[in-house]
N, C-alpha and C positions, 0 to 999 in steps of 0.2 A: 469552470464556468462562473463560479461565484465564490466570494470569500465569506468569512465569518459564519461558517456552518459547522455543525457537529455530527458525530455519528448518531447521537441521540435524537436529532431532529430531521436531518435531510439526507443522511448517507445510509441509514440502516437498511438492512435487507429483509426479505420475508422470514427468514429463520429467527429474526429478532422480534417478531410480532408479540409473542407471549411475554417476553421480558419487558417490553414497553407497554403492554396492555392495550394493544391496537390490533386491528385485523386487516390493515391496508397500508400501503405506502402513502406518504404525503403527496398532495397534488403536485408539488414542485420537487419531487424526489430526485436527488442527484444520483442515487443508485440506478434508478430506471433510465435517467439521462445517459449515464455511463454505458449501460448495456446497449442502448440505441446507437450511441456514437461508435462504439466498437463494432456493432453489426454493420453499420454504414461503411466504416473504414475497411473492414475485412471484405465486404462485398466489392468495394472499389478496387482493392488489391487483386481479388480473384478475377474481376472483369479485365484487369490489366495483365492477366496471365501470371500473376505472382502468387505462389503458394506460401503465404506467410503463416507463421505460428507465433503465438504469444509465449514468451519464455519467462517474463517477470511482470509483477505488478508493483509499481513504485508508489509510495504513499508518504505524505508528510502532512499530518493533520492532528488535531487534538486540542488546540488552544481553546476553542469555544466549549469543549467538554470539560476542561480543567478547573474552571472557577467553582463548580458545584459538586459537592461530594456525591450526590445521588447519580450524577452523570459519570463520575470517575468509577464508582462502584460497578457500573454496567459496561465500562469501556472494554474490558477483556472479552466479555460475552459478545458484545456488538461487533468488535473487530474480528474475532474468530468466525462469527456468523457471516460477516461481509465477505471475508476471503473464501470461506466455504461455499457460499452461494455463487460468487463470481466464478470460482473454479468449476463448480458443477455446471453452470450455464455455459461457460466457454468450452469445457470438455465435451458437453453434449452436442455442441455445434462443430466440433473438430478443430477448434482454434488453438488449443494448447499443445505445445511441443510434447513429443512422446515421453520425455524425461520429467514432465510435470511443470507446475507453475512455481516459480520462486517469488519471494516477496523481498522488497528492499524498503525499509521503513525508517524515516528520519525522526529523531527525537525532537522534543520541544526545547526551546530556549529556557533559561532560568528566570524569565521575566517575573517580577513580583506579582503581576495581575494573574498569572497562571498559577493560582493558589496550589493546585495539586499536580503541577507538571511533573514532579518527581515520581508520583504514583503512576501517571500515564506512561512516562518513560520506562518505568520498571515493567509495565505490562508489555510494551513494545519490545524491550530487550529480552524478556522471558520468552515471548512468542518466537522470536528469532532463534534463541538458543535451543529451543525444543525441536527445531526442524533443520534438516540438512540443507534445505533450500531457503532458509530464513536468514535475512541479513538486517542488521540494525546499525544506524549511523548515530553515534553519540555526539550530538551537536555541541553540547556543553563541554564535553571532554576534548573535542577538537578545537576548542577555543574560539568558536565562531561568535561574532558579536552582533548585537542589534544596532540599528541607527540611533544616534543620540537624540534625534528629533522625533523618532518613531520607533519606540521599543517593541512594537509588534512585528517588525520586519528586520531581517538581517541587513547589515551594511553591504556595500558593493563588493569589497574584498572577501567578505564572508560568503556572499552568494556564489562567487566564483569558486571558492574553496569547497562549498557544499556541492556544486556541480562536479568537481573533481572526485569528491568522496562517493557520490552516486555512481560516477564512471568507474571507480575502483571496484565497487560492489558488483556492478554489471559485468566487469571483466571476470569476476569470480563465477558469475552465473554462466557466462559464455564458456569459460574453461570447463565448468561442470557439464555443459552441453557437449563440448568437444570430447570430454572423457567418456560420456555415455555413448557417443557415436563410435569411439575407438573400441570400447568394450563390446558393443554390439557387433562390430566388424570382426573382432577377435573370436567371438563365439561362432560366427558364420564360417570363418576360416578353419576352425578346428575341426 
């Protein structure tokens, strides 16, 4: 819903209160907004007779956290807390598929203004590598390029390529979901 925001200011979740020295979400919390929008969407689907489940959380953020070392040092904690709180909320409401919630996280570009983009990308990559349902997209390694007139955003061919990369990761999530269903069916048949 808005650009130029960070985990440290608008996206943090309740589990990060202590790390940030606060006891409340900001008035314009994007975390709270996300929860509200997902609740509304799931209610609409249910009202339409659709039993939908969330299988993955897609994320590509971190640019506004990367210029300041104090934000970078908290990124790992804030990211893990965000995913943990989202998962707990959505599981408590029955939104998450039985096989669990996957994450697909896109890395930052190597733009000079993103001073600590390498450190944030390392956090993203480590998180994904620690989880069987974690996926990381290496934007720099994929050769994606920013616009020459706007180095904060990818150029059109790179945006299309990024969409394909997210699609490939989602294919892995769906394959995992299919494998979980097949395994459950095999157990029932035995």
